[in-house]
N, CA, C and O of each residue as an XYZ file, in Angstrom:
636
protein
N      22.543      6.017     -6.092
C      22.617      4.792     -6.719
C      21.646      3.947     -5.997
O      21.721      3.811     -4.776
N      20.651      3.321     -6.779
C      19.758      2.380     -6.209
C      20.353      0.978     -6.094
O      21.045      0.389     -6.924
N      19.936      0.560     -4.882
C      20.516     -1.086     -4.873
C      19.315     -1.819     -4.610
O      18.580     -1.737     -3.626
N      19.214     -2.556     -5.636
C      17.966     -3.605     -5.328
C      18.229     -4.844     -4.496
O      19.152     -5.615     -4.759
N      17.412     -5.008     -3.510
C      17.946     -6.093     -2.560
C      17.611     -7.351     -3.228
O      16.735     -7.479     -4.084
N      18.540     -8.470     -2.675
C      18.306     -9.674     -3.317
C      17.140    -10.666     -2.708
O      17.306    -11.205     -1.614
N      16.311    -10.809     -3.254
C      15.154    -11.596     -2.909
C      15.398    -13.181     -3.007
O      15.744    -13.709     -4.064
N      15.218    -13.797     -1.978
C      15.368    -15.258     -1.735
C      14.056    -15.898     -1.615
O      13.034    -15.275     -1.329
N      14.113    -17.263     -1.860
C      12.866    -18.032     -1.562
C      12.277    -17.938     -0.122
O      12.922    -18.077      0.917
N      10.948    -17.679     -0.233
C      10.108    -17.339      1.118
C      10.229    -18.890      1.849
O      10.099    -19.949      1.235
N      10.473    -18.769      3.130
C      10.316    -19.985      3.855
C       9.485    -19.503      5.034
O       9.361    -18.317      5.339
N       8.917    -20.550      5.681
C       8.047    -20.447      6.953
C       8.657    -21.132      8.109
O       9.361    -22.133      7.982
N       8.358    -20.541      9.309
C       8.988    -21.134     10.447
C       7.950    -20.867     11.774
O       6.811    -20.402     11.714
N       8.577    -21.235     12.802
C       7.639    -21.158     14.048
C       8.348    -20.324     15.218
O       9.497    -20.575     15.579
N       7.581    -19.333     15.765
C       8.444    -18.588     17.060
C       8.492    -19.578     18.099
O       7.494    -20.212     18.442
N       9.990    -19.772     18.766
C      10.101    -20.591     19.870
C      10.364    -19.837     20.991
O      10.285    -20.408     22.078
N      10.678    -18.608     20.951
C      10.987    -17.957     22.157
C      10.918    -16.477     21.775
O      11.405    -16.012     20.745
N      10.171    -15.692     22.846
C       9.970    -14.167     22.835
C      10.472    -13.493     24.132
O       9.938    -13.701     25.221
N      11.391    -12.782     23.975
C      12.040    -12.126     25.169
C      11.943    -10.527     24.716
O      12.612    -10.131     23.761
N      11.164     -9.732     25.378
C      10.887     -8.522     24.824
C      10.638     -8.221     23.316
O       9.638     -8.620     22.721
N      11.599     -7.507     22.768
C      11.589     -7.264     21.223
C      12.286     -8.209     20.367
O      12.202     -8.209     19.138
N      13.120     -9.181     21.208
C      13.826    -10.315     20.573
C      12.952    -11.553     20.521
O      12.350    -12.094     21.448
N      13.015    -11.908     19.152
C      12.248    -13.363     19.016
C      13.131    -14.338     18.408
O      13.821    -14.017     17.440
N      13.167    -15.714     18.989
C      13.806    -16.772     18.503
C      12.728    -17.592     17.495
O      11.628    -18.006     17.861
N      13.246    -17.718     16.259
C      12.359    -18.496     15.252
C      13.137    -19.840     14.748
O      14.366    -19.851     14.673
N      12.554    -20.665     14.501
C      12.868    -22.078     14.010
C      12.525    -22.118     12.634
O      11.349    -21.939     12.315
N      13.546    -22.367     11.627
C      13.105    -22.584     10.270
C      13.404    -23.927      9.672
O      14.574    -24.069      9.320
N      12.585    -24.955      9.480
C      13.103    -26.160      9.264
C      13.694    -26.397      7.920
O      14.501    -27.303      7.711
N      13.232    -25.472      6.916
C      13.675    -25.493      5.400
C      15.062    -25.161      5.327
O      15.742    -25.723      4.468
N      15.630    -24.255      6.173
C      16.704    -23.437      5.804
C      16.773    -22.054      6.494
O      15.707    -21.524      6.808
N      17.754    -21.528      6.713
C      17.653    -20.270      7.560
C      17.675    -19.147      6.443
O      18.203    -19.286      5.340
N      16.980    -17.941      6.925
C      17.028    -16.744      6.020
C      18.379    -15.904      6.256
O      18.983    -15.935      7.328
N      18.727    -15.264      5.312
C      19.762    -14.416      5.550
C      19.815    -13.488      6.532
O      18.779    -12.914      6.865
N      21.158    -13.173      7.207
C      21.195    -12.105      8.060
C      20.551    -10.767      7.412
O      20.584    -10.587      6.194
N      20.056     -9.990      8.161
C      19.454     -8.612      8.010
C      18.097     -8.938      6.899
O      17.674     -7.978      6.255
N      17.515    -10.166      6.726
C      16.178    -10.220      6.027
C      15.120    -10.015      6.908
O      15.307    -10.419      8.056
N      14.000     -9.458      6.641
C      12.897     -9.131      7.264
C      12.128    -10.570      7.447
O      12.156    -11.419      6.557
N      11.535    -10.733      8.516
C      10.432    -11.796      8.872
C       9.291    -11.259      9.213
O       9.269    -10.217      9.867
N       8.437    -11.740      8.915
C       6.962    -11.349      9.372
C       6.086    -12.250     10.293
O       5.828    -13.412      9.979
N       5.699    -11.747     11.289
C       4.818    -12.725     12.413
C       3.496    -12.244     12.197
O       3.242    -11.090     12.542
N       2.560    -12.999     11.644
C       1.191    -12.575     11.226
C       0.222    -13.570     12.025
O       0.320    -14.797     11.975
N      -0.701    -12.880     12.748
C      -1.760    -13.805     13.565
C      -3.148    -13.025     13.151
O      -3.171    -11.795     13.187
N      -4.204    -13.718     12.791
C      -5.335    -13.115     12.535
C      -6.160    -12.940     13.912
O      -7.108    -12.155     13.912
N      -5.843    -13.620     15.037
C      -6.371    -13.368     16.225
C      -7.319    -14.639     16.458
O      -8.171    -14.591     17.346
N      -7.184    -15.638     15.753
C      -8.115    -16.851     16.081
C      -7.638    -17.633     17.018
O      -6.416    -17.770     17.076
N      -8.374    -18.226     17.831
C      -8.144    -19.164     19.036
C      -7.689    -18.198     20.254
O      -6.912    -18.551     21.141
N      -8.258    -17.007     20.161
C      -8.104    -16.280     21.410
C      -6.762    -15.337     21.510
O      -6.574    -14.542     22.431
N      -6.012    -15.515     20.596
C      -4.953    -14.917     20.701
C      -4.936    -13.491     19.920
O      -5.626    -13.341     18.911
N      -4.209    -12.570     20.375
C      -4.181    -11.220     19.830
C      -3.985    -11.157     18.427
O      -3.304    -12.027     17.886
N      -4.589    -10.070     17.648
C      -4.009     -9.789     16.161
C      -2.755     -9.383     16.241
O      -2.445     -8.574     17.115
N      -1.762     -9.903     15.287
C      -0.553     -9.511     15.337
C      -0.027     -9.344     13.904
O      -0.319    -10.213     13.082
N       0.656     -8.395     13.575
C       1.598     -8.091     12.380
C       2.577     -7.417     12.588
O       2.490     -6.191     12.519
N       3.774     -8.047     12.899
C       5.006     -7.665     13.411
C       6.198     -7.870     12.345
O       6.324     -8.986     11.842
N       6.949     -6.979     12.037
C       8.050     -7.374     11.130
C       9.128     -7.265     12.056
O       9.153     -6.431     12.961
N      10.104     -8.188     11.810
C      11.380     -8.378     12.668
C      12.569     -8.486     11.725
O      12.415     -8.927     10.586
N      13.777     -8.081     12.190
C      14.954     -8.332     11.396
C      15.945     -9.386     11.964
O      16.360     -9.405     13.123
N      16.288    -10.330     10.892
C      17.125    -11.324     11.594
C      18.500    -10.791     11.784
O      19.061    -10.206     10.857
N      19.110    -10.976     13.017
C      20.380    -10.556     13.507
C      21.380    -11.502     13.530
O      22.546    -11.268     13.214
N      20.863    -12.790     13.974
C      21.952    -13.895     14.170
C      21.531    -15.249     13.972
O      20.403    -15.665     14.239
N      22.473    -15.924     13.497
C      22.086    -17.470     13.062
C      22.660    -18.054     14.483
O      23.797    -17.888     14.925
N      21.540    -18.808     15.104
C      21.869    -19.469     16.434
C      22.290    -21.139     16.241
O      22.652    -21.875     17.159
N      22.171    -21.446     15.089
C      22.367    -23.119     15.130
C      20.895    -23.648     15.251
O      19.903    -22.948     15.454
N      20.929    -25.033     15.087
C      19.928    -25.972     15.275
C      18.638    -25.378     14.528
O      17.513    -25.442     15.023
N      18.949    -24.728     13.151
C      17.790    -24.074     12.302
C      17.032    -22.992     13.002
O      15.848    -22.728     12.794
N      17.804    -22.405     13.831
C      16.915    -21.302     14.539
C      17.851    -20.034     14.331
O      19.052    -20.111     14.073
N      17.053    -18.730     14.497
C      17.881    -17.405     14.036
C      17.090    -16.607     15.297
O      16.084    -16.943     15.922
N      17.821    -15.596     15.400
C      17.478    -14.378     16.472
C      17.105    -13.311     15.763
O      17.888    -12.916     14.899
N      16.000    -12.698     15.938
C      15.315    -11.364     15.194
C      14.897    -10.413     16.244
O      14.608    -10.693     17.407
N      14.905     -9.093     15.605
C      14.622     -7.975     16.618
C      13.268     -7.546     15.859
O      13.129     -7.361     14.650
N      12.384     -7.444     16.796
C      10.925     -6.866     16.168
C      11.036     -5.390     16.232
O      11.548     -4.723     17.131
N      10.460     -4.977     15.108
C      10.328     -3.259     14.830
C       9.062     -2.636     15.442
O       8.844     -1.426     15.513
N       8.136     -3.768     15.941
C       6.938     -3.344     16.606
C       6.763     -4.140     17.903
O       7.403     -5.170     18.120
N       5.932     -3.657     18.696
C       5.810     -4.207     19.976
C       5.457     -5.632     19.763
O       4.864     -5.954     18.733
N       5.797     -6.554     20.709
C       5.645     -8.000     20.518
C       4.522     -8.528     21.453
O       4.344     -9.738     21.595
N       3.777     -7.601     22.081
C       2.558     -7.946     22.984
C       1.761     -8.961     22.363
O       1.418     -8.828     21.189
N       1.444     -9.934     23.021
C       0.634    -10.864     22.592
C       1.244    -12.043     21.649
O       0.496    -12.864     21.118
N       2.493    -12.065     21.499
C       3.199    -12.901     20.491
C       3.123    -14.169     21.445
O       3.047    -14.035     22.667
N       3.146    -15.323     20.860
C       3.333    -16.586     21.812
C       4.292    -17.543     20.796
O       4.563    -17.294     19.621
N       4.658    -18.530     21.472
C       5.379    -19.669     21.071
C       4.377    -20.252     19.833
O       3.147    -20.209     19.858
N       5.050    -20.701     18.956
C       4.203    -21.608     17.913
C       3.601    -20.677     16.667
O       3.356    -21.114     15.543
N       3.449    -19.539     17.033
C       3.045    -18.400     15.995
C       3.919    -18.560     14.535
O       5.149    -18.570     14.590
N       3.282    -18.670     13.362
C       4.031    -18.781     12.227
C       4.689    -17.537     11.806
O       4.118    -16.455     11.945
N       5.676    -17.625     11.379
C       6.653    -16.677     10.788
C       7.025    -16.876      9.412
O       7.361    -17.993      9.020
N       6.986    -15.748      8.554
C       7.294    -15.943      7.135
C       8.566    -15.136      6.818
O       8.619    -13.932      7.071
N       9.523    -15.762      6.298
C      10.661    -15.041      5.715
C      10.347    -14.334      4.403
O       9.907    -14.914      3.410
N      10.612    -13.024      4.484
C      10.053    -12.168      3.173
C      11.148    -12.306      2.257
O      10.911    -11.729      1.196
N      12.211    -12.845      2.302
C      13.226    -13.120      1.341
C      13.972    -11.915      1.014
O      14.858    -11.947      0.159
N      13.645    -10.780      1.687
C      14.452     -9.477      1.322
C      14.738     -8.833      2.733
O      14.270     -9.298      3.773
N      15.541     -7.732      2.675
C      15.702     -6.864      3.824
C      14.639     -5.830      3.970
O      13.884     -5.560      3.037
N      14.577     -5.271      5.088
C      13.622     -4.139      5.373
C      14.128     -3.044      4.415
O      15.316     -2.738      4.304
N      13.046     -2.449      3.690
C      13.181     -1.232      2.883
C      12.574     -0.104      3.049
O      11.419     -0.231      3.457
N      12.896      0.843      2.899
C      12.037      2.111      3.006
C      11.937      2.913      1.523
O      12.699      2.686      0.583
N      10.848      3.889      1.512
C      10.813      4.485      0.265
C      11.574      5.801      0.108
O      11.612      6.611      1.033
N      12.149      6.003     -1.002
C      13.071      7.057     -1.159
C      12.562      7.694     -2.345
O      11.765      7.155     -3.114
N      13.123      9.062     -2.503
C      12.731     10.171     -3.470
C      12.142     11.370     -3.166
O      12.364     11.819     -2.042
N      11.407     12.019     -3.950
C      10.998     13.349     -3.645
C       9.612     13.201     -2.923
O       9.228     14.125     -2.206
N       8.900     12.151     -3.073
C       7.703     11.784     -2.230
C       7.839     11.703     -0.941
O       6.815     11.780     -0.262
N       9.278     11.508     -0.215
C       9.424     11.244      1.042
C       9.751     12.852      1.852
O       9.568     13.035      3.056
N      10.174     13.722      1.057
C      10.500     14.987      1.543
C       9.445     15.621      2.420
O       8.294     15.849      2.045
N       9.964     15.906      3.698
C       8.897     16.580      4.534
C       8.107     15.526      5.235
O       7.200     15.887      5.984
N       8.351     14.319      5.073
C       7.568     13.279      5.752
C       8.305     12.635      6.822
O       9.527     12.524      6.719
N       7.704     12.211      7.813
C       8.138     11.538      8.782
C       7.797      9.898      8.562
O       6.653      9.490      8.361
N       8.951      9.057      8.635
C       8.776      7.557      8.534
C       9.277      6.888      9.392
O      10.303      7.376      9.867
N       8.943      5.897      9.811
C       9.527      4.815     10.748
C      10.517      3.904      9.956
O      10.686      3.926      8.737
N      11.171      3.059     10.911
C      12.148      2.355     10.090
C      11.659      1.412      9.222
O      12.428      0.861      8.434
N      10.397      1.126      9.258
C       9.729      0.282      8.093
C       9.201      1.019      7.061
O       8.402      0.442      6.323
N       9.485      2.213      6.840
C       8.841      3.135      5.791
C       7.372      3.585      6.028
O       6.798      4.305      5.212
N       6.801      3.155      7.128
C       5.461      3.611      7.199
C       5.381      5.198      7.684
O       6.201      5.648      8.485
N       4.431      5.908      7.183
C       4.271      7.340      7.674
C       3.780      7.426      8.985
O       2.754      6.834      9.320
N       4.564      8.251      9.893
C       4.237      8.544     11.276
C       3.451      9.797     11.337
O       2.722     10.005     12.306
N       3.559     10.704     10.301
C       2.963     12.047     10.409
C       1.639     11.972     10.081
O       0.812     12.510     10.817
N       1.253     11.294      8.934
C      -0.138     11.158      8.464
C      -0.095      9.726      8.123
O       0.338      9.371      7.027
N      -0.511      8.902      8.980
C      -0.708      7.599      8.754
C      -1.895      7.244      7.741
O      -1.881      6.169      7.141
N      -2.849      8.111      7.578
C      -3.748      7.855      6.538
C      -3.346      8.185      5.095
O      -4.021      7.917      4.101
N      -2.115      8.825      5.113
C      -1.665      9.231      3.706
C      -0.397      8.614      3.326
O       0.647      9.212      3.587
N      -0.373      7.316      2.653
C       1.002      6.586      2.526
C       1.783      7.268      1.448
O       1.251      7.947      0.571
N       2.990      7.071      1.545
C       4.177      7.403      0.714
C       4.114      6.587     -0.617
O       4.406      5.395     -0.524
N       3.815      7.015     -1.688
C       3.866      6.311     -2.936
C       5.053      6.721     -3.490
O       4.971      7.798     -4.081
N       6.060      6.230     -3.483
C       7.234      6.360     -4.066
C       7.646      5.252     -4.957
O       7.326      4.093     -4.693
N       8.407      5.591     -6.095
C       8.630      4.581     -7.101
C       9.774      3.712     -6.750
O      10.106      2.728     -7.411
N      10.461      4.201     -5.486
C      11.731      3.351     -5.413
C      11.799      3.001     -3.869
O      11.566      3.906     -3.068
N      12.077      1.849     -3.456
C      12.401      1.508     -2.070
C      13.986      0.903     -1.967
O      14.477      0.118     -2.779
N      14.510      1.335     -1.041
C      16.031      1.041     -0.821
C      16.092      0.186      0.405
O      15.251      0.361      1.287
N      17.005     -0.708      0.528
C      17.207     -1.527      1.990
C      17.858     -0.475      2.976
O      18.560      0.454      2.578
N      17.552     -0.717      4.315
C      17.918      0.172      5.246
C      19.492     -0.292      5.566
O      20.179      0.529      6.174
N      20.012     -1.393      5.239
C      21.418     -1.625      5.179
C      21.855     -1.876      3.845
O      21.525     -2.832      3.142
N      22.782     -0.747      3.497
C      23.250     -0.744      2.263
C      24.643     -0.129      2.194
O      24.938      0.667      3.085
N      25.535     -0.403      1.239
C      26.719      0.135      1.043
C      26.826      1.695      1.103
O      25.966      2.410      0.590
N      27.784      2.127      1.672
C      27.939      3.599      1.681
C      28.254      4.233      0.229
O      28.968      3.588     -0.539
N      27.786      5.360     -0.119
C      27.922      5.894     -1.580
C      29.520      6.153     -1.525
O      30.175      6.404     -0.513
N      29.968      6.037     -2.793
C      31.375      6.222     -3.190
C      31.726      7.859     -2.907
O      30.766      8.603     -2.704
N      32.707      8.262     -2.897
C      33.284      9.815     -2.914
C      32.900     10.206     -4.242
O      32.546     11.385     -4.259
N      32.836      9.572     -5.491
C      32.467     10.272     -6.563
C      31.025     10.496     -6.436
O      30.634     11.598     -6.819
N      30.236      9.754     -6.022
C      28.685     10.439     -5.893
C      28.496     11.371     -4.994
O      27.396     11.921     -5.050
N      29.305     11.761     -4.091
C      29.414     12.787     -2.983
C      30.093     14.058     -3.679
O      30.056     15.152     -3.115
N      30.555     13.929     -4.604
C      31.476     15.247     -5.052
C      30.567     16.377     -5.410
O      29.580     16.249     -6.135
N      30.972     17.516     -4.844
C      30.020     18.815     -5.099
C      31.142     19.789     -5.624
O      32.284     19.808     -5.166
N      30.711     20.540     -6.572
C      31.607     21.417     -7.223
C      32.160     22.373     -6.350
O      31.414     22.708     -5.430
N      33.265     22.897     -6.396
C      33.959     23.909     -5.483
C      33.130     25.290     -5.506
O      32.814     25.976     -4.534
N      32.863     25.519     -6.862
C      32.197     26.801     -7.033
C      30.784     26.905     -6.245
O      30.482     27.906     -5.597
N      30.044     25.892     -6.355
C      28.825     25.760     -5.722
C      28.893     25.889     -4.326
O      28.113     26.665     -3.775
N      29.810     25.164     -3.585
C      30.187     25.211     -2.391
C      30.649     26.559     -1.714
O      30.294     26.918     -0.591
N      31.416     27.193     -2.480
C      31.877     28.513     -1.948
C      30.780     29.510     -2.211
O      30.710     30.483     -1.459
N      29.963     29.384     -3.140
C      28.917     30.261     -3.370
C      28.005     30.180     -2.037
O      27.686     31.162     -1.365
N      27.622     28.775     -1.757
C      26.770     28.685     -0.497
C      27.160     29.373      0.885
O      26.443     29.882      1.746
N      28.752     29.191      0.790
C      29.193     29.780      1.870
C      29.151     31.005      2.135
O      28.902     31.427      3.265
N      29.439     31.890      0.923
C      29.377     33.236      0.847
C      27.899     33.879      1.050
O      27.706     35.017      1.478
N      26.888     32.955      0.668
C      25.512     33.480      1.029
C      25.144     33.331      2.481
O      24.435     34.099      3.131
N      25.813     32.074      2.949
C      25.480     31.886      4.574
C      25.962     33.219      5.303
O      25.246     33.953      5.985
N      27.351     33.393      5.018
C      28.083     34.512      5.634
C      27.335     35.904      5.498
O      27.245     36.714      6.421
N      26.860     36.060      4.351
C      26.042     37.443      4.149
C      24.992     37.568      5.237
O      24.799     38.629      5.829
N      24.246     36.330      5.507
C      23.154     36.240      6.278
C      23.650     36.698      7.638
O      23.029     37.470      8.369
N      24.699     36.210      7.877
C      25.166     36.294      9.442
C      25.628     37.761      9.681
O      25.493     38.211     10.819
N      26.188     38.583      8.660
C      26.481     39.847      8.934
C      25.459     40.961      9.039
O      24.582     41.025      8.177
N      25.496     41.728      9.897
C      24.471     42.880     10.089
C      24.561     43.828      8.973
O      25.640     43.996      8.406
N      23.540     44.436      8.631
C      23.436     45.337      7.094
C      24.419     46.525      7.525
O      24.550     46.977      8.663
N      24.983     46.871      6.529
C      26.114     48.165      6.633
C      25.346     49.358      7.162
O      24.252     49.563      6.637
N      25.711     50.099      8.027
C      25.116     51.157      8.557
C      24.072     50.988      9.606
O      23.285     51.897      9.871
N      24.060     49.933     10.153
C      23.003     49.425     11.078
C      23.603     49.682     12.752
O      22.913     49.346     13.714
């Protein structure tokens, strides 16, 4: 069951504190929702490092500030850098295109970085658990799989 993330208006803010992977961001126009992805981007102008880091909002601190956890290293990130609220949670590709691939939490390929995963669907990483009806497996298929597995464990007759 695909769940489409709710997209809200994009807001911009500024980094006010960096402590390892945790960043505090001030949004003067209103706070992003919990679990929304925020992106810190810097082109490296002014002697700072080139940065493109996605973080996930974990807590509203008050005073128009949020606390977020970065999904990549924050090396070179400084106070005052611009932060964009994406308006949606972090999502990853799903479907047959992802089978056999190794992806990080952002849905980027780790095994072959030069070969992106071109899936039709992306699901948020925080979503409701599927219902029992969606998990239901027919009893006959389950028994048949068990019998096939037990046959593989048994030694051949006469061995």
